[in-house]
Structure formats: C-alpha cells, structure tokens
PDB file of N, CA, C and O in Angstrom:
ATOM      1  N   MET A   1      82.313 110.306  85.603  1.00  0.00           N
ATOM      2  CA  MET A   1      83.173 109.138  85.769  1.00  0.00           C
ATOM      3  C   MET A   1      83.641 109.059  87.216  1.00  0.00           C
ATOM      4  O   MET A   1      84.128 110.047  87.766  1.00  0.00           O
ATOM      5  N   SER A   2      83.497 107.897  87.832  1.00  0.00           N
ATOM      6  CA  SER A   2      83.912 107.748  89.225  1.00  0.00           C
ATOM      7  C   SER A   2      85.415 107.511  89.313  1.00  0.00           C
ATOM      8  O   SER A   2      86.052 107.044  88.368  1.00  0.00           O
ATOM      9  N   ARG A   3      85.946 107.843  90.455  1.00  0.00           N
ATOM     10  CA  ARG A   3      87.381 107.680  90.677  1.00  0.00           C
ATOM     11  C   ARG A   3      87.689 106.198  90.878  1.00  0.00           C
ATOM     12  O   ARG A   3      86.979 105.502  91.605  1.00  0.00           O
ATOM     13  N   ARG A   4      88.721 105.736  90.247  1.00  0.00           N
ATOM     14  CA  ARG A   4      89.126 104.337  90.332  1.00  0.00           C
ATOM     15  C   ARG A   4      89.852 104.075  91.639  1.00  0.00           C
ATOM     16  O   ARG A   4      90.733 104.839  92.034  1.00  0.00           O
ATOM     17  N   SER A   5      89.482 102.995  92.306  1.00  0.00           N
ATOM     18  CA  SER A   5      90.117 102.610  93.561  1.00  0.00           C
ATOM     19  C   SER A   5      91.491 102.001  93.272  1.00  0.00           C
ATOM     20  O   SER A   5      91.662 101.291  92.281  1.00  0.00           O
ATOM     21  N   GLU A   6      92.458 102.276  94.131  1.00  0.00           N
ATOM     22  CA  GLU A   6      93.784 101.687  93.975  1.00  0.00           C
ATOM     23  C   GLU A   6      94.145 100.769  95.135  1.00  0.00           C
ATOM     24  O   GLU A   6      95.030  99.923  95.004  1.00  0.00           O
ATOM     25  N   ARG A   7      93.462 100.931  96.279  1.00  0.00           N
ATOM     26  CA  ARG A   7      93.738 100.109  97.462  1.00  0.00           C
ATOM     27  C   ARG A   7      92.722  98.970  97.509  1.00  0.00           C
ATOM     28  O   ARG A   7      91.560  99.179  97.859  1.00  0.00           O
ATOM     29  N   HIS A   8      93.164  97.778  97.159  1.00  0.00           N
ATOM     30  CA  HIS A   8      92.276  96.628  97.090  1.00  0.00           C
ATOM     31  C   HIS A   8      92.614  95.638  98.192  1.00  0.00           C
ATOM     32  O   HIS A   8      93.773  95.264  98.372  1.00  0.00           O
ATOM     33  N   HIS A   9      91.584  95.214  98.935  1.00  0.00           N
ATOM     34  CA  HIS A   9      91.761  94.208  99.981  1.00  0.00           C
ATOM     35  C   HIS A   9      91.745  92.822  99.351  1.00  0.00           C
ATOM     36  O   HIS A   9      90.836  92.492  98.589  1.00  0.00           O
ATOM     37  N   THR A  10      92.751  92.010  99.669  1.00  0.00           N
ATOM     38  CA  THR A  10      92.765  90.638  99.177  1.00  0.00           C
ATOM     39  C   THR A  10      91.932  89.733 100.075  1.00  0.00           C
ATOM     40  O   THR A  10      91.518  88.654  99.650  1.00  0.00           O
ATOM     41  N   VAL A  11      91.681  90.156 101.310  1.00  0.00           N
ATOM     42  CA  VAL A  11      90.779  89.472 102.235  1.00  0.00           C
ATOM     43  C   VAL A  11      89.744  90.511 102.659  1.00  0.00           C
ATOM     44  O   VAL A  11      90.129  91.594 103.100  1.00  0.00           O
ATOM     45  N   PRO A  12      88.444  90.225 102.544  1.00  0.00           N
ATOM     46  CA  PRO A  12      87.430  91.209 102.917  1.00  0.00           C
ATOM     47  C   PRO A  12      87.550  91.645 104.380  1.00  0.00           C
ATOM     48  O   PRO A  12      87.848  90.837 105.260  1.00  0.00           O
ATOM     49  N   ARG A  13      87.313  92.931 104.621  1.00  0.00           N
ATOM     50  CA  ARG A  13      87.394  93.470 105.978  1.00  0.00           C
ATOM     51  C   ARG A  13      86.436  92.767 106.924  1.00  0.00           C
ATOM     52  O   ARG A  13      86.728  92.628 108.112  1.00  0.00           O
ATOM     53  N   LEU A  14      85.299  92.324 106.413  1.00  0.00           N
ATOM     54  CA  LEU A  14      84.332  91.591 107.235  1.00  0.00           C
ATOM     55  C   LEU A  14      84.988  90.360 107.860  1.00  0.00           C
ATOM     56  O   LEU A  14      84.769  90.073 109.037  1.00  0.00           O
ATOM     57  N   HIS A  15      85.777  89.644 107.094  1.00  0.00           N
ATOM     58  CA  HIS A  15      86.464  88.458 107.617  1.00  0.00           C
ATOM     59  C   HIS A  15      87.583  88.845 108.585  1.00  0.00           C
ATOM     60  O   HIS A  15      87.795  88.174 109.595  1.00  0.00           O
ATOM     61  N   LEU A  16      88.291  89.922 108.276  1.00  0.00           N
ATOM     62  CA  LEU A  16      89.386  90.357 109.144  1.00  0.00           C
ATOM     63  C   LEU A  16      88.890  90.755 110.525  1.00  0.00           C
ATOM     64  O   LEU A  16      89.591  90.548 111.516  1.00  0.00           O
ATOM     65  N   ARG A  17      87.677  91.331 110.604  1.00  0.00           N
ATOM     66  CA  ARG A  17      87.117  91.747 111.898  1.00  0.00           C
ATOM     67  C   ARG A  17      87.015  90.576 112.871  1.00  0.00           C
ATOM     68  O   ARG A  17      87.139  90.764 114.081  1.00  0.00           O
ATOM     69  N   GLY A  18      86.793  89.376 112.355  1.00  0.00           N
ATOM     70  CA  GLY A  18      86.691  88.199 113.206  1.00  0.00           C
ATOM     71  C   GLY A  18      88.002  87.826 113.880  1.00  0.00           C
ATOM     72  O   GLY A  18      88.000  87.127 114.894  1.00  0.00           O
ATOM     73  N   PHE A  19      89.114  88.281 113.332  1.00  0.00           N
ATOM     74  CA  PHE A  19      90.430  87.975 113.886  1.00  0.00           C
ATOM     75  C   PHE A  19      91.045  89.164 114.624  1.00  0.00           C
ATOM     76  O   PHE A  19      92.098  89.031 115.249  1.00  0.00           O
ATOM     77  N   ALA A  20      90.401  90.308 114.554  1.00  0.00           N
ATOM     78  CA  ALA A  20      90.966  91.538 115.126  1.00  0.00           C
ATOM     79  C   ALA A  20      90.617  91.672 116.605  1.00  0.00           C
ATOM     80  O   ALA A  20      89.604  91.163 117.083  1.00  0.00           O
ATOM     81  N   GLY A  21      91.493  92.375 117.302  1.00  0.00           N
ATOM     82  CA  GLY A  21      91.267  92.655 118.715  1.00  0.00           C
ATOM     83  C   GLY A  21      91.399  94.140 118.960  1.00  0.00           C
ATOM     84  O   GLY A  21      91.791  94.888 118.064  1.00  0.00           O
ATOM     85  N   PRO A  22      91.074  94.577 120.169  1.00  0.00           N
ATOM     86  CA  PRO A  22      91.171  96.003 120.479  1.00  0.00           C
ATOM     87  C   PRO A  22      92.626  96.474 120.472  1.00  0.00           C
ATOM     88  O   PRO A  22      93.543  95.728 120.815  1.00  0.00           O
ATOM     89  N   TYR A  23      92.806  97.717 120.076  1.00  0.00           N
ATOM     90  CA  TYR A  23      94.142  98.316 120.059  1.00  0.00           C
ATOM     91  C   TYR A  23      94.646  98.425 121.489  1.00  0.00           C
ATOM     92  O   TYR A  23      93.943  98.954 122.350  1.00  0.00           O
ATOM     93  N   ALA A  24      95.835  97.940 121.755  1.00  0.00           N
ATOM     94  CA  ALA A  24      96.366  97.901 123.123  1.00  0.00           C
ATOM     95  C   ALA A  24      97.256  99.092 123.442  1.00  0.00           C
ATOM     96  O   ALA A  24      97.706  99.229 124.579  1.00  0.00           O
ATOM     97  N   GLY A  25      97.521  99.953 122.472  1.00  0.00           N
ATOM     98  CA  GLY A  25      98.394 101.099 122.703  1.00  0.00           C
ATOM     99  C   GLY A  25      97.689 102.228 123.433  1.00  0.00           C
ATOM    100  O   GLY A  25      96.553 102.081 123.885  1.00  0.00           O
ATOM    101  N   GLU A  26      98.369 103.347 123.540  1.00  0.00           N
ATOM    102  CA  GLU A  26      97.818 104.482 124.262  1.00  0.00           C
ATOM    103  C   GLU A  26      97.471 105.647 123.362  1.00  0.00           C
ATOM    104  O   GLU A  26      97.349 106.775 123.839  1.00  0.00           O
ATOM    105  N   ASP A  27      97.309 105.404 122.069  1.00  0.00           N
ATOM    106  CA  ASP A  27      96.978 106.467 121.123  1.00  0.00           C
ATOM    107  C   ASP A  27      95.507 106.830 121.271  1.00  0.00           C
ATOM    108  O   ASP A  27      94.651 106.017 120.923  1.00  0.00           O
ATOM    109  N   PRO A  28      95.176 108.024 121.777  1.00  0.00           N
ATOM    110  CA  PRO A  28      93.776 108.393 122.006  1.00  0.00           C
ATOM    111  C   PRO A  28      92.964 108.541 120.729  1.00  0.00           C
ATOM    112  O   PRO A  28      91.735 108.580 120.790  1.00  0.00           O
ATOM    113  N   ARG A  29      93.617 108.627 119.571  1.00  0.00           N
ATOM    114  CA  ARG A  29      92.890 108.757 118.306  1.00  0.00           C
ATOM    115  C   ARG A  29      92.251 107.450 117.897  1.00  0.00           C
ATOM    116  O   ARG A  29      91.354 107.437 117.054  1.00  0.00           O
ATOM    117  N   GLN A  30      92.695 106.351 118.479  1.00  0.00           N
ATOM    118  CA  GLN A  30      92.159 105.044 118.128  1.00  0.00           C
ATOM    119  C   GLN A  30      90.819 104.853 118.825  1.00  0.00           C
ATOM    120  O   GLN A  30      90.767 104.697 120.045  1.00  0.00           O
ATOM    121  N   SER A  31      89.750 104.865 118.062  1.00  0.00           N
ATOM    122  CA  SER A  31      88.423 104.663 118.643  1.00  0.00           C
ATOM    123  C   SER A  31      87.511 104.010 117.622  1.00  0.00           C
ATOM    124  O   SER A  31      87.759 104.086 116.418  1.00  0.00           O
ATOM    125  N   GLY A  32      86.470 103.377 118.098  1.00  0.00           N
ATOM    126  CA  GLY A  32      85.491 102.771 117.208  1.00  0.00           C
ATOM    127  C   GLY A  32      86.090 101.694 116.341  1.00  0.00           C
ATOM    128  O   GLY A  32      86.899 100.894 116.810  1.00  0.00           O
ATOM    129  N   GLN A  33      85.700 101.662 115.071  1.00  0.00           N
ATOM    130  CA  GLN A  33      86.148 100.626 114.145  1.00  0.00           C
ATOM    131  C   GLN A  33      87.655 100.665 113.943  1.00  0.00           C
ATOM    132  O   GLN A  33      88.279  99.623 113.739  1.00  0.00           O
ATOM    133  N   ASP A  34      88.255 101.867 113.996  1.00  0.00           N
ATOM    134  CA  ASP A  34      89.698 101.983 113.794  1.00  0.00           C
ATOM    135  C   ASP A  34      90.500 101.337 114.903  1.00  0.00           C
ATOM    136  O   ASP A  34      91.698 101.107 114.741  1.00  0.00           O
ATOM    137  N   SER A  35      89.855 101.033 116.051  1.00  0.00           N
ATOM    138  CA  SER A  35      90.587 100.458 117.167  1.00  0.00           C
ATOM    139  C   SER A  35      90.776  98.952 117.010  1.00  0.00           C
ATOM    140  O   SER A  35      91.492  98.346 117.807  1.00  0.00           O
ATOM    141  N   LEU A  36      90.164  98.338 116.020  1.00  0.00           N
ATOM    142  CA  LEU A  36      90.362  96.912 115.795  1.00  0.00           C
ATOM    143  C   LEU A  36      91.668  96.700 115.042  1.00  0.00           C
ATOM    144  O   LEU A  36      91.873  97.228 113.950  1.00  0.00           O
ATOM    145  N   MET A  37      92.542  95.913 115.657  1.00  0.00           N
ATOM    146  CA  MET A  37      93.880  95.731 115.101  1.00  0.00           C
ATOM    147  C   MET A  37      94.197  94.252 114.922  1.00  0.00           C
ATOM    148  O   MET A  37      93.651  93.388 115.608  1.00  0.00           O
ATOM    149  N   LEU A  38      95.080  93.993 113.994  1.00  0.00           N
ATOM    150  CA  LEU A  38      95.630  92.665 113.749  1.00  0.00           C
ATOM    151  C   LEU A  38      97.130  92.731 113.982  1.00  0.00           C
ATOM    152  O   LEU A  38      97.720  93.810 113.929  1.00  0.00           O
ATOM    153  N   VAL A  39      97.739  91.607 114.234  1.00  0.00           N
ATOM    154  CA  VAL A  39      99.196  91.542 114.301  1.00  0.00           C
ATOM    155  C   VAL A  39      99.664  90.956 112.981  1.00  0.00           C
ATOM    156  O   VAL A  39      99.295  89.840 112.615  1.00  0.00           O
ATOM    157  N   GLN A  40     100.479  91.720 112.274  1.00  0.00           N
ATOM    158  CA  GLN A  40     101.008  91.271 110.984  1.00  0.00           C
ATOM    159  C   GLN A  40     102.409  90.722 111.228  1.00  0.00           C
ATOM    160  O   GLN A  40     103.262  91.408 111.792  1.00  0.00           O
ATOM    161  N   TYR A  41     102.637  89.511 110.810  1.00  0.00           N
ATOM    162  CA  TYR A  41     103.917  88.835 111.020  1.00  0.00           C
ATOM    163  C   TYR A  41     104.646  88.708 109.691  1.00  0.00           C
ATOM    164  O   TYR A  41     104.102  88.172 108.726  1.00  0.00           O
ATOM    165  N   ASP A  42     105.876  89.200 109.645  1.00  0.00           N
ATOM    166  CA  ASP A  42     106.705  89.089 108.448  1.00  0.00           C
ATOM    167  C   ASP A  42     107.542  87.816 108.570  1.00  0.00           C
ATOM    168  O   ASP A  42     108.422  87.731 109.427  1.00  0.00           O
ATOM    169  N   VAL A  43     107.271  86.832 107.718  1.00  0.00           N
ATOM    170  CA  VAL A  43     107.968  85.551 107.808  1.00  0.00           C
ATOM    171  C   VAL A  43     109.444  85.663 107.431  1.00  0.00           C
ATOM    172  O   VAL A  43     110.248  84.830 107.851  1.00  0.00           O
ATOM    173  N   ASN A  44     109.812  86.667 106.653  1.00  0.00           N
ATOM    174  CA  ASN A  44     111.209  86.828 106.255  1.00  0.00           C
ATOM    175  C   ASN A  44     112.066  87.397 107.364  1.00  0.00           C
ATOM    176  O   ASN A  44     113.198  86.959 107.567  1.00  0.00           O
ATOM    177  N   THR A  45     111.525  88.384 108.092  1.00  0.00           N
ATOM    178  CA  THR A  45     112.323  89.057 109.120  1.00  0.00           C
ATOM    179  C   THR A  45     111.960  88.643 110.536  1.00  0.00           C
ATOM    180  O   THR A  45     112.735  88.869 111.466  1.00  0.00           O
ATOM    181  N   GLY A  46     110.779  88.033 110.710  1.00  0.00           N
ATOM    182  CA  GLY A  46     110.327  87.653 112.046  1.00  0.00           C
ATOM    183  C   GLY A  46     109.738  88.805 112.832  1.00  0.00           C
ATOM    184  O   GLY A  46     109.436  88.652 114.015  1.00  0.00           O
ATOM    185  N   SER A  47     109.569  89.954 112.198  1.00  0.00           N
ATOM    186  CA  SER A  47     109.035  91.118 112.908  1.00  0.00           C
ATOM    187  C   SER A  47     107.518  91.079 112.949  1.00  0.00           C
ATOM    188  O   SER A  47     106.869  90.545 112.050  1.00  0.00           O
ATOM    189  N   ARG A  48     106.964  91.655 114.010  1.00  0.00           N
ATOM    190  CA  ARG A  48     105.512  91.751 114.184  1.00  0.00           C
ATOM    191  C   ARG A  48     105.127  93.222 114.228  1.00  0.00           C
ATOM    192  O   ARG A  48     105.817  94.039 114.838  1.00  0.00           O
ATOM    193  N   THR A  49     104.010  93.553 113.569  1.00  0.00           N
ATOM    194  CA  THR A  49     103.540  94.934 113.488  1.00  0.00           C
ATOM    195  C   THR A  49     102.034  94.961 113.713  1.00  0.00           C
ATOM    196  O   THR A  49     101.306  94.146 113.145  1.00  0.00           O
ATOM    197  N   ASP A  50     101.560  95.898 114.543  1.00  0.00           N
ATOM    198  CA  ASP A  50     100.125  96.113 114.689  1.00  0.00           C
ATOM    199  C   ASP A  50      99.619  96.824 113.452  1.00  0.00           C
ATOM    200  O   ASP A  50     100.207  97.810 113.009  1.00  0.00           O
ATOM    201  N   VAL A  51      98.530  96.324 112.896  1.00  0.00           N
ATOM    202  CA  VAL A  51      97.980  96.898 111.669  1.00  0.00           C
ATOM    203  C   VAL A  51      96.458  96.957 111.810  1.00  0.00           C
ATOM    204  O   VAL A  51      95.846  96.025 112.331  1.00  0.00           O
ATOM    205  N   SER A  52      95.846  98.049 111.348  1.00  0.00           N
ATOM    206  CA  SER A  52      94.394  98.171 111.423  1.00  0.00           C
ATOM    207  C   SER A  52      93.767  97.316 110.329  1.00  0.00           C
ATOM    208  O   SER A  52      94.423  96.969 109.347  1.00  0.00           O
ATOM    209  N   ILE A  53      92.487  96.979 110.508  1.00  0.00           N
ATOM    210  CA  ILE A  53      91.833  96.175 109.474  1.00  0.00           C
ATOM    211  C   ILE A  53      91.690  96.961 108.176  1.00  0.00           C
ATOM    212  O   ILE A  53      91.556  96.368 107.105  1.00  0.00           O
ATOM    213  N   ALA A  54      91.716  98.293 108.262  1.00  0.00           N
ATOM    214  CA  ALA A  54      91.637  99.119 107.050  1.00  0.00           C
ATOM    215  C   ALA A  54      92.913  99.008 106.216  1.00  0.00           C
ATOM    216  O   ALA A  54      92.882  99.213 105.002  1.00  0.00           O
ATOM    217  N   ASP A  55      94.037  98.683 106.866  1.00  0.00           N
ATOM    218  CA  ASP A  55      95.311  98.607 106.152  1.00  0.00           C
ATOM    219  C   ASP A  55      95.819  97.180 105.940  1.00  0.00           C
ATOM    220  O   ASP A  55      96.783  96.963 105.206  1.00  0.00           O
ATOM    221  N   ALA A  56      95.174  96.218 106.578  1.00  0.00           N
ATOM    222  CA  ALA A  56      95.623  94.828 106.452  1.00  0.00           C
ATOM    223  C   ALA A  56      95.223  94.256 105.097  1.00  0.00           C
ATOM    224  O   ALA A  56      94.165  94.590 104.563  1.00  0.00           O
ATOM    225  N   THR A  57      96.038  93.427 104.566  1.00  0.00           N
ATOM    226  CA  THR A  57      95.851  92.709 103.295  1.00  0.00           C
ATOM    227  C   THR A  57      95.523  93.635 102.125  1.00  0.00           C
ATOM    228  O   THR A  57      94.807  93.239 101.206  1.00  0.00           O
ATOM    229  N   VAL A  58      96.037  94.857 102.152  1.00  0.00           N
ATOM    230  CA  VAL A  58      95.823  95.795 101.044  1.00  0.00           C
ATOM    231  C   VAL A  58      96.977  95.666 100.057  1.00  0.00           C
ATOM    232  O   VAL A  58      98.149  95.714 100.431  1.00  0.00           O
ATOM    233  N   VAL A  59      96.614  95.500  98.787  1.00  0.00           N
ATOM    234  CA  VAL A  59      97.593  95.457  97.706  1.00  0.00           C
ATOM    235  C   VAL A  59      97.159  96.489  96.676  1.00  0.00           C
ATOM    236  O   VAL A  59      96.007  96.509  96.243  1.00  0.00           O
ATOM    237  N   ARG A  60      98.090  97.337  96.295  1.00  0.00           N
ATOM    238  CA  ARG A  60      97.766  98.390  95.330  1.00  0.00           C
ATOM    239  C   ARG A  60      97.471  97.782  93.968  1.00  0.00           C
ATOM    240  O   ARG A  60      98.259  97.005  93.430  1.00  0.00           O
ATOM    241  N   ASN A  61      96.307  98.157  93.417  1.00  0.00           N
ATOM    242  CA  ASN A  61      95.866  97.741  92.076  1.00  0.00           C
ATOM    243  C   ASN A  61      95.779  96.223  91.893  1.00  0.00           C
ATOM    244  O   ASN A  61      95.996  95.724  90.788  1.00  0.00           O
ATOM    245  N   PHE A  62      95.463  95.484  92.960  1.00  0.00           N
ATOM    246  CA  PHE A  62      95.385  94.024  92.887  1.00  0.00           C
ATOM    247  C   PHE A  62      94.332  93.550  91.886  1.00  0.00           C
ATOM    248  O   PHE A  62      94.569  92.601  91.139  1.00  0.00           O
ATOM    249  N   TYR A  63      93.175  94.204  91.868  1.00  0.00           N
ATOM    250  CA  TYR A  63      92.080  93.794  90.981  1.00  0.00           C
ATOM    251  C   TYR A  63      91.998  94.636  89.705  1.00  0.00           C
ATOM    252  O   TYR A  63      91.027  94.517  88.958  1.00  0.00           O
ATOM    253  N   THR A  64      92.981  95.470  89.446  1.00  0.00           N
ATOM    254  CA  THR A  64      92.960  96.341  88.277  1.00  0.00           C
ATOM    255  C   THR A  64      93.287  95.546  87.013  1.00  0.00           C
ATOM    256  O   THR A  64      94.196  94.716  86.993  1.00  0.00           O
ATOM    257  N   VAL A  65      92.523  95.826  85.970  1.00  0.00           N
ATOM    258  CA  VAL A  65      92.731  95.190  84.670  1.00  0.00           C
ATOM    259  C   VAL A  65      93.095  96.288  83.675  1.00  0.00           C
ATOM    260  O   VAL A  65      92.444  97.331  83.631  1.00  0.00           O
ATOM    261  N   VAL A  66      94.131  96.053  82.882  1.00  0.00           N
ATOM    262  CA  VAL A  66      94.489  96.997  81.823  1.00  0.00           C
ATOM    263  C   VAL A  66      93.698  96.598  80.577  1.00  0.00           C
ATOM    264  O   VAL A  66      93.833  95.483  80.073  1.00  0.00           O
ATOM    265  N   LEU A  67      92.882  97.512  80.098  1.00  0.00           N
ATOM    266  CA  LEU A  67      92.030  97.260  78.934  1.00  0.00           C
ATOM    267  C   LEU A  67      92.814  97.397  77.638  1.00  0.00           C
ATOM    268  O   LEU A  67      93.905  97.968  77.643  1.00  0.00           O
ATOM    269  N   PRO A  68      92.291  96.891  76.529  1.00  0.00           N
ATOM    270  CA  PRO A  68      93.011  96.943  75.253  1.00  0.00           C
ATOM    271  C   PRO A  68      93.419  98.362  74.834  1.00  0.00           C
ATOM    272  O   PRO A  68      94.430  98.536  74.153  1.00  0.00           O
ATOM    273  N   ASP A  69      92.629  99.392  75.240  1.00  0.00           N
ATOM    274  CA  ASP A  69      92.989 100.757  74.858  1.00  0.00           C
ATOM    275  C   ASP A  69      93.999 101.378  75.820  1.00  0.00           C
ATOM    276  O   ASP A  69      94.328 102.557  75.692  1.00  0.00           O
ATOM    277  N   GLY A  70      94.499 100.591  76.787  1.00  0.00           N
ATOM    278  CA  GLY A  70      95.512 101.079  77.718  1.00  0.00           C
ATOM    279  C   GLY A  70      94.974 101.675  79.003  1.00  0.00           C
ATOM    280  O   GLY A  70      95.751 101.943  79.920  1.00  0.00           O
ATOM    281  N   THR A  71      93.675 101.890  79.101  1.00  0.00           N
ATOM    282  CA  THR A  71      93.095 102.420  80.334  1.00  0.00           C
ATOM    283  C   THR A  71      92.982 101.301  81.359  1.00  0.00           C
ATOM    284  O   THR A  71      93.012 100.117  81.024  1.00  0.00           O
ATOM    285  N   ARG A  72      92.853 101.708  82.619  1.00  0.00           N
ATOM    286  CA  ARG A  72      92.748 100.736  83.700  1.00  0.00           C
ATOM    287  C   ARG A  72      91.343 100.741  84.273  1.00  0.00           C
ATOM    288  O   ARG A  72      90.688 101.782  84.334  1.00  0.00           O
ATOM    289  N   SER A  73      90.892  99.584  84.686  1.00  0.00           N
ATOM    290  CA  SER A  73      89.557  99.453  85.267  1.00  0.00           C
ATOM    291  C   SER A  73      89.621  98.502  86.448  1.00  0.00           C
ATOM    292  O   SER A  73      90.335  97.500  86.410  1.00  0.00           O
ATOM    293  N   ASP A  74      88.876  98.814  87.492  1.00  0.00           N
ATOM    294  CA  ASP A  74      88.725  97.886  88.614  1.00  0.00           C
ATOM    295  C   ASP A  74      87.263  97.522  88.801  1.00  0.00           C
ATOM    296  O   ASP A  74      86.876  96.968  89.830  1.00  0.00           O
ATOM    297  N   ALA A  75      86.461  97.835  87.803  1.00  0.00           N
ATOM    298  CA  ALA A  75      85.015  97.562  87.880  1.00  0.00           C
ATOM    299  C   ALA A  75      84.691  96.192  87.347  1.00  0.00           C
ATOM    300  O   ALA A  75      83.526  95.794  87.334  1.00  0.00           O
TER     301      ALA A  75
END
C-alpha cells in the first residue's frame, strides 16, 4: 500500500513556475528549482511573504475523500 499524500497543490506547480522569479535573498541553500519564488500576499493583513513553488497553494488534504468505511483516499 502506498503512502497517502497530504500536501495537495490547488494550482499545479507547472503553472506556478510561469509566475515565479529567482530568489533574491542571500540564502546559499537556495539553488536550482528551489530558487524559484513567488510573493504571497495576504489580503487580510496586507503582508507579503516569499514562498517557494513547492509550498505555494498547498492545502492539507484538499483532494482527500473519506470513504464509506471511514478510510481516506486521495487516489
């Protein structure tokens, strides 16, 4: 049995890459695909946060369905 995913992207990463830019900070660990960043804007607080495409638009268990026997599936 494969492990069930819990981190589901509501927007595919392929689409997010088109809006992402290079990481502008000085963190040397940021390289390759991880260096593509988006600016996430919170409309309630007005705050802006740099977020990687791996973490953008992730909602826990967004596509999970609870089956009649109580188990969960994302397949």
